[in-house]
PDB file of N, CA, C and O in Angstrom:
ATOM      1  N   UNK A   1      -1.868   9.351   7.859  1.00  0.00           N
ATOM      2  CA  UNK A   1      -0.590   8.675   8.119  1.00  0.00           C
ATOM      3  C   UNK A   1      -0.598   7.278   7.492  1.00  0.00           C
ATOM      4  O   UNK A   1       0.449   6.772   7.088  1.00  0.00           O
ATOM      5  N   UNK A   2      -1.754   6.671   7.415  1.00  0.00           N
ATOM      6  CA  UNK A   2      -1.836   5.311   6.853  1.00  0.00           C
ATOM      7  C   UNK A   2      -1.436   5.323   5.375  1.00  0.00           C
ATOM      8  O   UNK A   2      -0.908   4.337   4.862  1.00  0.00           O
ATOM      9  N   UNK A   3      -1.690   6.440   4.697  1.00  0.00           N
ATOM     10  CA  UNK A   3      -1.385   6.494   3.245  1.00  0.00           C
ATOM     11  C   UNK A   3       0.117   6.345   3.000  1.00  0.00           C
ATOM     12  O   UNK A   3       0.520   5.473   2.231  1.00  0.00           O
ATOM     13  N   UNK A   4       0.943   7.160   3.622  1.00  0.00           N
ATOM     14  CA  UNK A   4       2.394   7.049   3.387  1.00  0.00           C
ATOM     15  C   UNK A   4       2.939   5.713   3.875  1.00  0.00           C
ATOM     16  O   UNK A   4       3.931   5.213   3.342  1.00  0.00           O
ATOM     17  N   UNK A   5       2.303   5.140   4.874  1.00  0.00           N
ATOM     18  CA  UNK A   5       2.785   3.863   5.433  1.00  0.00           C
ATOM     19  C   UNK A   5       2.695   2.761   4.384  1.00  0.00           C
ATOM     20  O   UNK A   5       3.678   2.070   4.117  1.00  0.00           O
ATOM     21  N   UNK A   6       1.520   2.599   3.794  1.00  0.00           N
ATOM     22  CA  UNK A   6       1.356   1.517   2.816  1.00  0.00           C
ATOM     23  C   UNK A   6       2.226   1.769   1.579  1.00  0.00           C
ATOM     24  O   UNK A   6       2.683   0.830   0.928  1.00  0.00           O
ATOM     25  N   UNK A   7       2.445   3.043   1.268  1.00  0.00           N
ATOM     26  CA  UNK A   7       3.269   3.357   0.081  1.00  0.00           C
ATOM     27  C   UNK A   7       4.701   2.851   0.298  1.00  0.00           C
ATOM     28  O   UNK A   7       5.307   2.257  -0.594  1.00  0.00           O
ATOM     29  N   UNK A   8       5.218   3.098   1.494  1.00  0.00           N
ATOM     30  CA  UNK A   8       6.595   2.672   1.779  1.00  0.00           C
ATOM     31  C   UNK A   8       6.660   1.145   1.817  1.00  0.00           C
ATOM     32  O   UNK A   8       7.613   0.547   1.317  1.00  0.00           O
ATOM     33  N   UNK A   9       5.659   0.526   2.405  1.00  0.00           N
ATOM     34  CA  UNK A   9       5.655  -0.933   2.535  1.00  0.00           C
ATOM     35  C   UNK A   9       5.581  -1.583   1.154  1.00  0.00           C
ATOM     36  O   UNK A   9       6.335  -2.506   0.846  1.00  0.00           O
ATOM     37  N   UNK A  10       4.676  -1.093   0.344  1.00  0.00           N
ATOM     38  CA  UNK A  10       4.510  -1.686  -0.992  1.00  0.00           C
ATOM     39  C   UNK A  10       5.201  -0.835  -2.056  1.00  0.00           C
ATOM     40  O   UNK A  10       4.813  -0.845  -3.225  1.00  0.00           O
ATOM     41  N   UNK A  11       6.223  -0.103  -1.636  1.00  0.00           N
ATOM     42  CA  UNK A  11       6.924   0.756  -2.597  1.00  0.00           C
ATOM     43  C   UNK A  11       7.472  -0.069  -3.766  1.00  0.00           C
ATOM     44  O   UNK A  11       7.440   0.373  -4.914  1.00  0.00           O
ATOM     45  N   UNK A  12       7.971  -1.261  -3.467  1.00  0.00           N
ATOM     46  CA  UNK A  12       8.529  -2.103  -4.518  1.00  0.00           C
ATOM     47  C   UNK A  12       7.426  -2.642  -5.428  1.00  0.00           C
ATOM     48  O   UNK A  12       7.592  -2.708  -6.645  1.00  0.00           O
ATOM     49  N   UNK A  13       6.308  -3.023  -4.830  1.00  0.00           N
ATOM     50  CA  UNK A  13       5.209  -3.591  -5.623  1.00  0.00           C
ATOM     51  C   UNK A  13       4.299  -2.491  -6.147  1.00  0.00           C
ATOM     52  O   UNK A  13       3.464  -2.730  -7.020  1.00  0.00           O
ATOM     53  N   UNK A  14       4.462  -1.286  -5.613  1.00  0.00           N
ATOM     54  CA  UNK A  14       3.603  -0.178  -6.042  1.00  0.00           C
ATOM     55  C   UNK A  14       3.655  -0.016  -7.564  1.00  0.00           C
ATOM     56  O   UNK A  14       2.657   0.336  -8.193  1.00  0.00           O
ATOM     57  N   UNK A  15       4.819  -0.276  -8.142  1.00  0.00           N
ATOM     58  CA  UNK A  15       4.971  -0.121  -9.598  1.00  0.00           C
ATOM     59  C   UNK A  15       4.116  -1.150 -10.333  1.00  0.00           C
ATOM     60  O   UNK A  15       3.877  -1.011 -11.532  1.00  0.00           O
ATOM     61  N   UNK A  16       3.657  -2.173  -9.630  1.00  0.00           N
ATOM     62  CA  UNK A  16       2.814  -3.206 -10.279  1.00  0.00           C
ATOM     63  C   UNK A  16       1.498  -2.585 -10.740  1.00  0.00           C
ATOM     64  O   UNK A  16       1.111  -2.749 -11.897  1.00  0.00           O
ATOM     65  N   UNK A  17       0.816  -1.884  -9.862  1.00  0.00           N
ATOM     66  CA  UNK A  17      -0.460  -1.296 -10.281  1.00  0.00           C
ATOM     67  C   UNK A  17      -1.222  -0.690  -9.109  1.00  0.00           C
ATOM     68  O   UNK A  17      -0.717  -0.627  -7.988  1.00  0.00           O
ATOM     69  N   UNK A  18      -2.430  -0.251  -9.381  1.00  0.00           N
ATOM     70  CA  UNK A  18      -3.243   0.382  -8.332  1.00  0.00           C
ATOM     71  C   UNK A  18      -3.729  -0.653  -7.322  1.00  0.00           C
ATOM     72  O   UNK A  18      -3.978  -0.320  -6.163  1.00  0.00           O
ATOM     73  N   UNK A  19      -3.866  -1.903  -7.754  1.00  0.00           N
ATOM     74  CA  UNK A  19      -4.391  -2.945  -6.868  1.00  0.00           C
ATOM     75  C   UNK A  19      -3.517  -3.086  -5.621  1.00  0.00           C
ATOM     76  O   UNK A  19      -4.029  -3.297  -4.522  1.00  0.00           O
ATOM     77  N   UNK A  20      -2.231  -2.972  -5.788  1.00  0.00           N
ATOM     78  CA  UNK A  20      -1.317  -3.130  -4.648  1.00  0.00           C
ATOM     79  C   UNK A  20      -1.632  -2.098  -3.575  1.00  0.00           C
ATOM     80  O   UNK A  20      -1.680  -2.426  -2.389  1.00  0.00           O
ATOM     81  N   UNK A  21      -1.844  -0.861  -3.984  1.00  0.00           N
ATOM     82  CA  UNK A  21      -2.118   0.193  -3.002  1.00  0.00           C
ATOM     83  C   UNK A  21      -3.370  -0.163  -2.207  1.00  0.00           C
ATOM     84  O   UNK A  21      -3.410   0.038  -0.993  1.00  0.00           O
ATOM     85  N   UNK A  22      -4.360  -0.674  -2.861  1.00  0.00           N
ATOM     86  CA  UNK A  22      -5.625  -1.010  -2.162  1.00  0.00           C
ATOM     87  C   UNK A  22      -5.364  -2.133  -1.160  1.00  0.00           C
ATOM     88  O   UNK A  22      -5.856  -2.085  -0.033  1.00  0.00           O
ATOM     89  N   UNK A  23      -4.621  -3.105  -1.551  1.00  0.00           N
ATOM     90  CA  UNK A  23      -4.345  -4.227  -0.642  1.00  0.00           C
ATOM     91  C   UNK A  23      -3.577  -3.732   0.583  1.00  0.00           C
ATOM     92  O   UNK A  23      -3.896  -4.108   1.711  1.00  0.00           O
ATOM     93  N   UNK A  24      -2.578  -2.899   0.364  1.00  0.00           N
ATOM     94  CA  UNK A  24      -1.768  -2.388   1.472  1.00  0.00           C
ATOM     95  C   UNK A  24      -2.619  -1.581   2.443  1.00  0.00           C
ATOM     96  O   UNK A  24      -2.482  -1.716   3.659  1.00  0.00           O
ATOM     97  N   UNK A  25      -3.488  -0.750   1.910  1.00  0.00           N
ATOM     98  CA  UNK A  25      -4.341   0.083   2.767  1.00  0.00           C
ATOM     99  C   UNK A  25      -5.216  -0.818   3.630  1.00  0.00           C
ATOM    100  O   UNK A  25      -5.429  -0.526   4.807  1.00  0.00           O
ATOM    101  N   UNK A  26      -5.713  -1.887   3.072  1.00  0.00           N
ATOM    102  CA  UNK A  26      -6.597  -2.797   3.847  1.00  0.00           C
ATOM    103  C   UNK A  26      -5.786  -3.493   4.939  1.00  0.00           C
ATOM    104  O   UNK A  26      -6.290  -3.697   6.043  1.00  0.00           O
ATOM    105  N   UNK A  27      -4.568  -3.850   4.654  1.00  0.00           N
ATOM    106  CA  UNK A  27      -3.750  -4.536   5.663  1.00  0.00           C
ATOM    107  C   UNK A  27      -3.441  -3.592   6.824  1.00  0.00           C
ATOM    108  O   UNK A  27      -3.395  -4.020   7.977  1.00  0.00           O
ATOM    109  N   UNK A  28      -3.232  -2.324   6.527  1.00  0.00           N
ATOM    110  CA  UNK A  28      -2.924  -1.350   7.587  1.00  0.00           C
ATOM    111  C   UNK A  28      -4.129  -1.172   8.507  1.00  0.00           C
ATOM    112  O   UNK A  28      -3.973  -1.002   9.716  1.00  0.00           O
ATOM    113  N   UNK A  29      -5.330  -1.210   7.932  1.00  0.00           N
ATOM    114  CA  UNK A  29      -6.544  -1.041   8.746  1.00  0.00           C
ATOM    115  C   UNK A  29      -7.001  -2.385   9.301  1.00  0.00           C
ATOM    116  O   UNK A  29      -7.361  -3.280   8.535  1.00  0.00           O
ATOM    117  N   UNK A  30      -6.989  -2.535  10.613  1.00  0.00           N
ATOM    118  CA  UNK A  30      -7.380  -3.812  11.253  1.00  0.00           C
ATOM    119  C   UNK A  30      -8.850  -4.135  11.069  1.00  0.00           C
ATOM    120  O   UNK A  30      -9.320  -5.167  11.548  1.00  0.00           O
TER     121      UNK A  30
END
């Protein structure tokens, strides 16, 4: 569930690159 969450959150920045996805995943995990 965490995967789709970060995608939606960083959907706008997702087009920037793979780094964004990694950052979002880390923010979701406390």
